[in-house]
mmCIF entry with sequence, helices, sheets and N, C-alpha, C, O atoms, coordinates in Angstrom:
data_MODEL
# 
_entry.id   MODEL 
# 
_entity.id                         1 
_entity.type                       polymer 
_entity.pdbx_number_of_molecules   1 
# 
_entity_poly.entity_id                      1 
_entity_poly.type                           'polypeptide(L)' 
_entity_poly.nstd_linkage                   no 
_entity_poly.nstd_monomer                   no 
_entity_poly.pdbx_seq_one_letter_code       MSKAVILLSGGLDSTTVLAIAKSLGYDCYELSFDYGQKQRSA 
_entity_poly.pdbx_seq_one_letter_code_can   MSKAVILLSGGLDSTTVLAIAKSLGYDCYELSFDYGQKQRSA 
_entity_poly.pdbx_strand_id                 A 
# 
loop_
_entity_poly_seq.entity_id 
_entity_poly_seq.num 
_entity_poly_seq.mon_id 
_entity_poly_seq.hetero 
1 1  MET n 
1 2  SER n 
1 3  LYS n 
1 4  ALA n 
1 5  VAL n 
1 6  ILE n 
1 7  LEU n 
1 8  LEU n 
1 9  SER n 
1 10 GLY n 
1 11 GLY n 
1 12 LEU n 
1 13 ASP n 
1 14 SER n 
1 15 THR n 
1 16 THR n 
1 17 VAL n 
1 18 LEU n 
1 19 ALA n 
1 20 ILE n 
1 21 ALA n 
1 22 LYS n 
1 23 SER n 
1 24 LEU n 
1 25 GLY n 
1 26 TYR n 
1 27 ASP n 
1 28 CYS n 
1 29 TYR n 
1 30 GLU n 
1 31 LEU n 
1 32 SER n 
1 33 PHE n 
1 34 ASP n 
1 35 TYR n 
1 36 GLY n 
1 37 GLN n 
1 38 LYS n 
1 39 GLN n 
1 40 ARG n 
1 41 SER n 
1 42 ALA n 
# 
_struct_asym.id          A 
_struct_asym.entity_id   1 
# 
_struct_conf.conf_type_id            HELX_P 
_struct_conf.id                      HELX_P1 
_struct_conf.pdbx_PDB_helix_id       AA1 
_struct_conf.beg_label_comp_id       LEU 
_struct_conf.beg_label_asym_id       A 
_struct_conf.beg_label_seq_id        12 
_struct_conf.pdbx_beg_PDB_ins_code   ? 
_struct_conf.end_label_comp_id       SER 
_struct_conf.end_label_asym_id       A 
_struct_conf.end_label_seq_id        23 
_struct_conf.pdbx_end_PDB_ins_code   ? 
_struct_conf.beg_auth_comp_id        LEU 
_struct_conf.beg_auth_asym_id        A 
_struct_conf.beg_auth_seq_id         12 
_struct_conf.end_auth_comp_id        SER 
_struct_conf.end_auth_asym_id        A 
_struct_conf.end_auth_seq_id         23 
_struct_conf.pdbx_PDB_helix_class    1 
_struct_conf.details                 ? 
_struct_conf.pdbx_PDB_helix_length   12 
# 
_struct_conf_type.id          HELX_P 
_struct_conf_type.criteria    ? 
_struct_conf_type.reference   ? 
# 
_struct_sheet.id               AA1 
_struct_sheet.type             ? 
_struct_sheet.number_strands   2 
_struct_sheet.details          ? 
# 
_struct_sheet_order.sheet_id     AA1 
_struct_sheet_order.range_id_1   1 
_struct_sheet_order.range_id_2   2 
_struct_sheet_order.offset       ? 
_struct_sheet_order.sense        parallel 
# 
loop_
_struct_sheet_range.sheet_id 
_struct_sheet_range.id 
_struct_sheet_range.beg_label_comp_id 
_struct_sheet_range.beg_label_asym_id 
_struct_sheet_range.beg_label_seq_id 
_struct_sheet_range.pdbx_beg_PDB_ins_code 
_struct_sheet_range.end_label_comp_id 
_struct_sheet_range.end_label_asym_id 
_struct_sheet_range.end_label_seq_id 
_struct_sheet_range.pdbx_end_PDB_ins_code 
_struct_sheet_range.beg_auth_comp_id 
_struct_sheet_range.beg_auth_asym_id 
_struct_sheet_range.beg_auth_seq_id 
_struct_sheet_range.end_auth_comp_id 
_struct_sheet_range.end_auth_asym_id 
_struct_sheet_range.end_auth_seq_id 
AA1 1 LYS A 3  ? LEU A 7  ? LYS A 3  LEU A 7  
AA1 2 ASP A 27 ? LEU A 31 ? ASP A 27 LEU A 31 
# 
loop_
_atom_site.group_PDB 
_atom_site.id 
_atom_site.type_symbol 
_atom_site.label_atom_id 
_atom_site.label_alt_id 
_atom_site.label_comp_id 
_atom_site.label_asym_id 
_atom_site.label_entity_id 
_atom_site.label_seq_id 
_atom_site.pdbx_PDB_ins_code 
_atom_site.Cartn_x 
_atom_site.Cartn_y 
_atom_site.Cartn_z 
_atom_site.occupancy 
_atom_site.B_iso_or_equiv 
_atom_site.pdbx_formal_charge 
_atom_site.auth_seq_id 
_atom_site.auth_comp_id 
_atom_site.auth_asym_id 
_atom_site.auth_atom_id 
_atom_site.pdbx_PDB_model_num 
ATOM 1   N N  . MET A 1 1  ? 161.148 240.375 198.961 1.00 0.00 ? 1  MET A N  1 
ATOM 2   C CA . MET A 1 1  ? 161.372 238.960 198.596 1.00 0.00 ? 1  MET A CA 1 
ATOM 3   C C  . MET A 1 1  ? 161.150 238.821 197.095 1.00 0.00 ? 1  MET A C  1 
ATOM 4   O O  . MET A 1 1  ? 160.163 239.309 196.544 1.00 0.00 ? 1  MET A O  1 
ATOM 5   N N  . SER A 1 2  ? 162.109 238.132 196.441 1.00 0.00 ? 2  SER A N  1 
ATOM 6   C CA . SER A 1 2  ? 162.174 237.869 195.043 1.00 0.00 ? 2  SER A CA 1 
ATOM 7   C C  . SER A 1 2  ? 160.972 236.859 194.766 1.00 0.00 ? 2  SER A C  1 
ATOM 8   O O  . SER A 1 2  ? 160.623 236.036 195.612 1.00 0.00 ? 2  SER A O  1 
ATOM 9   N N  . LYS A 1 3  ? 160.354 236.987 193.494 1.00 0.00 ? 3  LYS A N  1 
ATOM 10  C CA . LYS A 1 3  ? 159.362 236.091 193.054 1.00 0.00 ? 3  LYS A CA 1 
ATOM 11  C C  . LYS A 1 3  ? 159.953 235.119 192.056 1.00 0.00 ? 3  LYS A C  1 
ATOM 12  O O  . LYS A 1 3  ? 160.948 235.417 191.395 1.00 0.00 ? 3  LYS A O  1 
ATOM 13  N N  . ALA A 1 4  ? 159.352 233.989 191.955 1.00 0.00 ? 4  ALA A N  1 
ATOM 14  C CA . ALA A 1 4  ? 159.622 233.015 190.836 1.00 0.00 ? 4  ALA A CA 1 
ATOM 15  C C  . ALA A 1 4  ? 158.356 232.377 190.389 1.00 0.00 ? 4  ALA A C  1 
ATOM 16  O O  . ALA A 1 4  ? 157.515 232.042 191.224 1.00 0.00 ? 4  ALA A O  1 
ATOM 17  N N  . VAL A 1 5  ? 158.187 232.202 189.193 1.00 0.00 ? 5  VAL A N  1 
ATOM 18  C CA . VAL A 1 5  ? 157.150 231.343 188.477 1.00 0.00 ? 5  VAL A CA 1 
ATOM 19  C C  . VAL A 1 5  ? 157.761 230.016 188.102 1.00 0.00 ? 5  VAL A C  1 
ATOM 20  O O  . VAL A 1 5  ? 158.690 229.995 187.294 1.00 0.00 ? 5  VAL A O  1 
ATOM 21  N N  . ILE A 1 6  ? 157.303 228.928 188.631 1.00 0.00 ? 6  ILE A N  1 
ATOM 22  C CA . ILE A 1 6  ? 157.750 227.578 188.398 1.00 0.00 ? 6  ILE A CA 1 
ATOM 23  C C  . ILE A 1 6  ? 156.730 226.826 187.577 1.00 0.00 ? 6  ILE A C  1 
ATOM 24  O O  . ILE A 1 6  ? 155.588 226.681 188.012 1.00 0.00 ? 6  ILE A O  1 
ATOM 25  N N  . LEU A 1 7  ? 157.102 226.339 186.397 1.00 0.00 ? 7  LEU A N  1 
ATOM 26  C CA . LEU A 1 7  ? 156.237 225.553 185.566 1.00 0.00 ? 7  LEU A CA 1 
ATOM 27  C C  . LEU A 1 7  ? 156.315 224.152 185.960 1.00 0.00 ? 7  LEU A C  1 
ATOM 28  O O  . LEU A 1 7  ? 157.370 223.535 185.812 1.00 0.00 ? 7  LEU A O  1 
ATOM 29  N N  . LEU A 1 8  ? 155.222 223.577 186.476 1.00 0.00 ? 8  LEU A N  1 
ATOM 30  C CA . LEU A 1 8  ? 155.192 222.193 187.058 1.00 0.00 ? 8  LEU A CA 1 
ATOM 31  C C  . LEU A 1 8  ? 154.614 221.191 186.121 1.00 0.00 ? 8  LEU A C  1 
ATOM 32  O O  . LEU A 1 8  ? 153.530 221.370 185.565 1.00 0.00 ? 8  LEU A O  1 
ATOM 33  N N  . SER A 1 9  ? 155.357 220.131 185.954 1.00 0.00 ? 9  SER A N  1 
ATOM 34  C CA . SER A 1 9  ? 154.869 219.079 185.100 1.00 0.00 ? 9  SER A CA 1 
ATOM 35  C C  . SER A 1 9  ? 154.499 217.865 185.929 1.00 0.00 ? 9  SER A C  1 
ATOM 36  O O  . SER A 1 9  ? 153.957 216.889 185.410 1.00 0.00 ? 9  SER A O  1 
ATOM 37  N N  . GLY A 1 10 ? 154.792 217.928 187.217 1.00 0.00 ? 10 GLY A N  1 
ATOM 38  C CA . GLY A 1 10 ? 154.540 216.823 188.191 1.00 0.00 ? 10 GLY A CA 1 
ATOM 39  C C  . GLY A 1 10 ? 155.571 215.874 188.193 1.00 0.00 ? 10 GLY A C  1 
ATOM 40  O O  . GLY A 1 10 ? 155.475 214.877 188.908 1.00 0.00 ? 10 GLY A O  1 
ATOM 41  N N  . GLY A 1 11 ? 156.610 216.078 187.432 1.00 0.00 ? 11 GLY A N  1 
ATOM 42  C CA . GLY A 1 11 ? 157.777 215.126 187.426 1.00 0.00 ? 11 GLY A CA 1 
ATOM 43  C C  . GLY A 1 11 ? 158.823 215.636 188.484 1.00 0.00 ? 11 GLY A C  1 
ATOM 44  O O  . GLY A 1 11 ? 158.612 216.626 189.184 1.00 0.00 ? 11 GLY A O  1 
ATOM 45  N N  . LEU A 1 12 ? 159.909 214.917 188.538 1.00 0.00 ? 12 LEU A N  1 
ATOM 46  C CA . LEU A 1 12 ? 160.919 215.051 189.495 1.00 0.00 ? 12 LEU A CA 1 
ATOM 47  C C  . LEU A 1 12 ? 161.713 216.294 189.326 1.00 0.00 ? 12 LEU A C  1 
ATOM 48  O O  . LEU A 1 12 ? 162.113 216.961 190.280 1.00 0.00 ? 12 LEU A O  1 
ATOM 49  N N  . ASP A 1 13 ? 161.953 216.615 187.935 1.00 0.00 ? 13 ASP A N  1 
ATOM 50  C CA . ASP A 1 13 ? 162.791 217.891 187.659 1.00 0.00 ? 13 ASP A CA 1 
ATOM 51  C C  . ASP A 1 13 ? 162.043 219.164 188.200 1.00 0.00 ? 13 ASP A C  1 
ATOM 52  O O  . ASP A 1 13 ? 162.602 219.924 188.991 1.00 0.00 ? 13 ASP A O  1 
ATOM 53  N N  . SER A 1 14 ? 160.836 219.362 187.776 1.00 0.00 ? 14 SER A N  1 
ATOM 54  C CA . SER A 1 14 ? 160.097 220.542 188.157 1.00 0.00 ? 14 SER A CA 1 
ATOM 55  C C  . SER A 1 14 ? 159.832 220.711 189.603 1.00 0.00 ? 14 SER A C  1 
ATOM 56  O O  . SER A 1 14 ? 159.790 221.812 190.152 1.00 0.00 ? 14 SER A O  1 
ATOM 57  N N  . THR A 1 15 ? 159.638 219.473 190.249 1.00 0.00 ? 15 THR A N  1 
ATOM 58  C CA . THR A 1 15 ? 159.353 219.484 191.720 1.00 0.00 ? 15 THR A CA 1 
ATOM 59  C C  . THR A 1 15 ? 160.647 219.897 192.458 1.00 0.00 ? 15 THR A C  1 
ATOM 60  O O  . THR A 1 15 ? 160.619 220.659 193.425 1.00 0.00 ? 15 THR A O  1 
ATOM 61  N N  . THR A 1 16 ? 161.872 219.318 191.920 1.00 0.00 ? 16 THR A N  1 
ATOM 62  C CA . THR A 1 16 ? 163.143 219.793 192.495 1.00 0.00 ? 16 THR A CA 1 
ATOM 63  C C  . THR A 1 16 ? 163.456 221.208 192.386 1.00 0.00 ? 16 THR A C  1 
ATOM 64  O O  . THR A 1 16 ? 164.010 221.786 193.321 1.00 0.00 ? 16 THR A O  1 
ATOM 65  N N  . VAL A 1 17 ? 163.103 221.879 191.181 1.00 0.00 ? 17 VAL A N  1 
ATOM 66  C CA . VAL A 1 17 ? 163.251 223.236 190.935 1.00 0.00 ? 17 VAL A CA 1 
ATOM 67  C C  . VAL A 1 17 ? 162.400 224.050 191.990 1.00 0.00 ? 17 VAL A C  1 
ATOM 68  O O  . VAL A 1 17 ? 162.835 225.066 192.534 1.00 0.00 ? 17 VAL A O  1 
ATOM 69  N N  . LEU A 1 18 ? 161.290 223.575 192.204 1.00 0.00 ? 18 LEU A N  1 
ATOM 70  C CA . LEU A 1 18 ? 160.331 224.308 193.209 1.00 0.00 ? 18 LEU A CA 1 
ATOM 71  C C  . LEU A 1 18 ? 160.960 224.244 194.544 1.00 0.00 ? 18 LEU A C  1 
ATOM 72  O O  . LEU A 1 18 ? 161.042 225.245 195.255 1.00 0.00 ? 18 LEU A O  1 
ATOM 73  N N  . ALA A 1 19 ? 161.422 223.043 194.908 1.00 0.00 ? 19 ALA A N  1 
ATOM 74  C CA . ALA A 1 19 ? 162.077 222.940 196.303 1.00 0.00 ? 19 ALA A CA 1 
ATOM 75  C C  . ALA A 1 19 ? 163.273 223.771 196.456 1.00 0.00 ? 19 ALA A C  1 
ATOM 76  O O  . ALA A 1 19 ? 163.479 224.370 197.512 1.00 0.00 ? 19 ALA A O  1 
ATOM 77  N N  . ILE A 1 20 ? 164.144 223.847 195.367 1.00 0.00 ? 20 ILE A N  1 
ATOM 78  C CA . ILE A 1 20 ? 165.379 224.705 195.462 1.00 0.00 ? 20 ILE A CA 1 
ATOM 79  C C  . ILE A 1 20 ? 164.869 226.146 195.532 1.00 0.00 ? 20 ILE A C  1 
ATOM 80  O O  . ILE A 1 20 ? 165.331 226.909 196.380 1.00 0.00 ? 20 ILE A O  1 
ATOM 81  N N  . ALA A 1 21 ? 163.963 226.528 194.696 1.00 0.00 ? 21 ALA A N  1 
ATOM 82  C CA . ALA A 1 21 ? 163.587 228.022 194.858 1.00 0.00 ? 21 ALA A CA 1 
ATOM 83  C C  . ALA A 1 21 ? 163.003 228.341 196.231 1.00 0.00 ? 21 ALA A C  1 
ATOM 84  O O  . ALA A 1 21 ? 163.307 229.390 196.797 1.00 0.00 ? 21 ALA A O  1 
ATOM 85  N N  . LYS A 1 22 ? 162.209 227.495 196.750 1.00 0.00 ? 22 LYS A N  1 
ATOM 86  C CA . LYS A 1 22 ? 161.625 227.769 197.968 1.00 0.00 ? 22 LYS A CA 1 
ATOM 87  C C  . LYS A 1 22 ? 162.739 227.785 199.113 1.00 0.00 ? 22 LYS A C  1 
ATOM 88  O O  . LYS A 1 22 ? 162.651 228.589 200.041 1.00 0.00 ? 22 LYS A O  1 
ATOM 89  N N  . SER A 1 23 ? 163.750 226.904 199.021 1.00 0.00 ? 23 SER A N  1 
ATOM 90  C CA . SER A 1 23 ? 164.780 226.896 199.974 1.00 0.00 ? 23 SER A CA 1 
ATOM 91  C C  . SER A 1 23 ? 165.732 228.076 199.886 1.00 0.00 ? 23 SER A C  1 
ATOM 92  O O  . SER A 1 23 ? 166.462 228.405 200.821 1.00 0.00 ? 23 SER A O  1 
ATOM 93  N N  . LEU A 1 24 ? 165.686 228.685 198.732 1.00 0.00 ? 24 LEU A N  1 
ATOM 94  C CA . LEU A 1 24 ? 166.544 229.974 198.458 1.00 0.00 ? 24 LEU A CA 1 
ATOM 95  C C  . LEU A 1 24 ? 165.747 231.265 198.905 1.00 0.00 ? 24 LEU A C  1 
ATOM 96  O O  . LEU A 1 24 ? 166.241 232.391 198.839 1.00 0.00 ? 24 LEU A O  1 
ATOM 97  N N  . GLY A 1 25 ? 164.424 230.992 199.381 1.00 0.00 ? 25 GLY A N  1 
ATOM 98  C CA . GLY A 1 25 ? 163.708 232.105 199.793 1.00 0.00 ? 25 GLY A CA 1 
ATOM 99  C C  . GLY A 1 25 ? 162.828 232.886 198.833 1.00 0.00 ? 25 GLY A C  1 
ATOM 100 O O  . GLY A 1 25 ? 162.339 233.984 199.099 1.00 0.00 ? 25 GLY A O  1 
ATOM 101 N N  . TYR A 1 26 ? 162.670 232.225 197.691 1.00 0.00 ? 26 TYR A N  1 
ATOM 102 C CA . TYR A 1 26 ? 161.843 232.874 196.657 1.00 0.00 ? 26 TYR A CA 1 
ATOM 103 C C  . TYR A 1 26 ? 160.329 232.649 197.048 1.00 0.00 ? 26 TYR A C  1 
ATOM 104 O O  . TYR A 1 26 ? 159.967 231.628 197.633 1.00 0.00 ? 26 TYR A O  1 
ATOM 105 N N  . ASP A 1 27 ? 159.460 233.675 196.687 1.00 0.00 ? 27 ASP A N  1 
ATOM 106 C CA . ASP A 1 27 ? 158.083 233.594 196.771 1.00 0.00 ? 27 ASP A CA 1 
ATOM 107 C C  . ASP A 1 27 ? 157.580 232.932 195.435 1.00 0.00 ? 27 ASP A C  1 
ATOM 108 O O  . ASP A 1 27 ? 157.626 233.502 194.345 1.00 0.00 ? 27 ASP A O  1 
ATOM 109 N N  . CYS A 1 28 ? 157.113 231.712 195.636 1.00 0.00 ? 28 CYS A N  1 
ATOM 110 C CA . CYS A 1 28 ? 156.932 230.832 194.304 1.00 0.00 ? 28 CYS A CA 1 
ATOM 111 C C  . CYS A 1 28 ? 155.475 230.829 193.912 1.00 0.00 ? 28 CYS A C  1 
ATOM 112 O O  . CYS A 1 28 ? 154.563 230.755 194.736 1.00 0.00 ? 28 CYS A O  1 
ATOM 113 N N  . TYR A 1 29 ? 155.319 230.910 192.681 1.00 0.00 ? 29 TYR A N  1 
ATOM 114 C CA . TYR A 1 29 ? 154.000 230.827 191.962 1.00 0.00 ? 29 TYR A CA 1 
ATOM 115 C C  . TYR A 1 29 ? 154.115 229.630 191.035 1.00 0.00 ? 29 TYR A C  1 
ATOM 116 O O  . TYR A 1 29 ? 155.021 229.570 190.203 1.00 0.00 ? 29 TYR A O  1 
ATOM 117 N N  . GLU A 1 30 ? 153.211 228.686 191.171 1.00 0.00 ? 30 GLU A N  1 
ATOM 118 C CA . GLU A 1 30 ? 153.307 227.399 190.386 1.00 0.00 ? 30 GLU A CA 1 
ATOM 119 C C  . GLU A 1 30 ? 152.356 227.472 189.272 1.00 0.00 ? 30 GLU A C  1 
ATOM 120 O O  . GLU A 1 30 ? 151.230 227.932 189.461 1.00 0.00 ? 30 GLU A O  1 
ATOM 121 N N  . LEU A 1 31 ? 152.727 227.056 188.147 1.00 0.00 ? 31 LEU A N  1 
ATOM 122 C CA . LEU A 1 31 ? 151.823 227.113 186.921 1.00 0.00 ? 31 LEU A CA 1 
ATOM 123 C C  . LEU A 1 31 ? 151.950 225.733 186.255 1.00 0.00 ? 31 LEU A C  1 
ATOM 124 O O  . LEU A 1 31 ? 153.057 225.236 186.047 1.00 0.00 ? 31 LEU A O  1 
ATOM 125 N N  . SER A 1 32 ? 150.805 225.126 185.927 1.00 0.00 ? 32 SER A N  1 
ATOM 126 C CA . SER A 1 32 ? 150.847 223.860 185.161 1.00 0.00 ? 32 SER A CA 1 
ATOM 127 C C  . SER A 1 32 ? 149.509 223.949 184.068 1.00 0.00 ? 32 SER A C  1 
ATOM 128 O O  . SER A 1 32 ? 148.533 224.685 184.212 1.00 0.00 ? 32 SER A O  1 
ATOM 129 N N  . PHE A 1 33 ? 149.710 223.149 183.131 1.00 0.00 ? 33 PHE A N  1 
ATOM 130 C CA . PHE A 1 33 ? 148.657 223.129 181.998 1.00 0.00 ? 33 PHE A CA 1 
ATOM 131 C C  . PHE A 1 33 ? 148.086 221.730 181.930 1.00 0.00 ? 33 PHE A C  1 
ATOM 132 O O  . PHE A 1 33 ? 148.827 220.786 182.200 1.00 0.00 ? 33 PHE A O  1 
ATOM 133 N N  . ASP A 1 34 ? 146.873 221.533 181.602 1.00 0.00 ? 34 ASP A N  1 
ATOM 134 C CA . ASP A 1 34 ? 146.206 220.311 181.269 1.00 0.00 ? 34 ASP A CA 1 
ATOM 135 C C  . ASP A 1 34 ? 146.023 220.313 179.769 1.00 0.00 ? 34 ASP A C  1 
ATOM 136 O O  . ASP A 1 34 ? 145.059 220.916 179.298 1.00 0.00 ? 34 ASP A O  1 
ATOM 137 N N  . TYR A 1 35 ? 146.837 219.712 179.022 1.00 0.00 ? 35 TYR A N  1 
ATOM 138 C CA . TYR A 1 35 ? 146.727 219.785 177.479 1.00 0.00 ? 35 TYR A CA 1 
ATOM 139 C C  . TYR A 1 35 ? 146.356 218.364 176.982 1.00 0.00 ? 35 TYR A C  1 
ATOM 140 O O  . TYR A 1 35 ? 146.584 218.036 175.818 1.00 0.00 ? 35 TYR A O  1 
ATOM 141 N N  . GLY A 1 36 ? 145.778 217.522 177.881 1.00 0.00 ? 36 GLY A N  1 
ATOM 142 C CA . GLY A 1 36 ? 145.328 216.275 177.373 1.00 0.00 ? 36 GLY A CA 1 
ATOM 143 C C  . GLY A 1 36 ? 146.350 215.109 177.244 1.00 0.00 ? 36 GLY A C  1 
ATOM 144 O O  . GLY A 1 36 ? 146.072 214.120 176.567 1.00 0.00 ? 36 GLY A O  1 
ATOM 145 N N  . GLN A 1 37 ? 147.405 215.219 177.827 1.00 0.00 ? 37 GLN A N  1 
ATOM 146 C CA . GLN A 1 37 ? 148.490 214.190 177.715 1.00 0.00 ? 37 GLN A CA 1 
ATOM 147 C C  . GLN A 1 37 ? 147.985 212.874 178.117 1.00 0.00 ? 37 GLN A C  1 
ATOM 148 O O  . GLN A 1 37 ? 147.073 212.781 178.938 1.00 0.00 ? 37 GLN A O  1 
ATOM 149 N N  . LYS A 1 38 ? 148.566 211.795 177.547 1.00 0.00 ? 38 LYS A N  1 
ATOM 150 C CA . LYS A 1 38 ? 148.050 210.359 177.875 1.00 0.00 ? 38 LYS A CA 1 
ATOM 151 C C  . LYS A 1 38 ? 148.386 210.020 179.287 1.00 0.00 ? 38 LYS A C  1 
ATOM 152 O O  . LYS A 1 38 ? 147.541 209.448 179.975 1.00 0.00 ? 38 LYS A O  1 
ATOM 153 N N  . GLN A 1 39 ? 149.607 210.340 179.791 1.00 0.00 ? 39 GLN A N  1 
ATOM 154 C CA . GLN A 1 39 ? 149.951 209.948 181.094 1.00 0.00 ? 39 GLN A CA 1 
ATOM 155 C C  . GLN A 1 39 ? 149.830 211.160 182.037 1.00 0.00 ? 39 GLN A C  1 
ATOM 156 O O  . GLN A 1 39 ? 150.735 211.981 182.186 1.00 0.00 ? 39 GLN A O  1 
ATOM 157 N N  . ARG A 1 40 ? 148.640 211.205 182.659 1.00 0.00 ? 40 ARG A N  1 
ATOM 158 C CA . ARG A 1 40 ? 148.331 212.343 183.459 1.00 0.00 ? 40 ARG A CA 1 
ATOM 159 C C  . ARG A 1 40 ? 147.957 211.818 184.861 1.00 0.00 ? 40 ARG A C  1 
ATOM 160 O O  . ARG A 1 40 ? 147.504 210.687 185.041 1.00 0.00 ? 40 ARG A O  1 
ATOM 161 N N  . SER A 1 41 ? 148.178 212.718 185.840 1.00 0.00 ? 41 SER A N  1 
ATOM 162 C CA . SER A 1 41 ? 147.840 212.293 187.224 1.00 0.00 ? 41 SER A CA 1 
ATOM 163 C C  . SER A 1 41 ? 146.193 212.409 187.371 1.00 0.00 ? 41 SER A C  1 
ATOM 164 O O  . SER A 1 41 ? 145.520 213.242 186.764 1.00 0.00 ? 41 SER A O  1 
ATOM 165 N N  . ALA A 1 42 ? 145.743 211.559 188.159 1.00 0.00 ? 42 ALA A N  1 
ATOM 166 C CA . ALA A 1 42 ? 144.290 211.481 188.451 1.00 0.00 ? 42 ALA A CA 1 
ATOM 167 C C  . ALA A 1 42 ? 143.922 212.545 189.496 1.00 0.00 ? 42 ALA A C  1 
ATOM 168 O O  . ALA A 1 42 ? 142.758 212.653 189.883 1.00 0.00 ? 42 ALA A O  1 
# 
């Protein structure tokens, strides 16, 4: 199984990329960073 690292921002684009990769059979690893942005999820 192929592997993919997906950088997640929590937005629609990165979430869609994750869904597409999973639907194509990739073994996905998600990565996100907390860099103190103003608009962050609680």
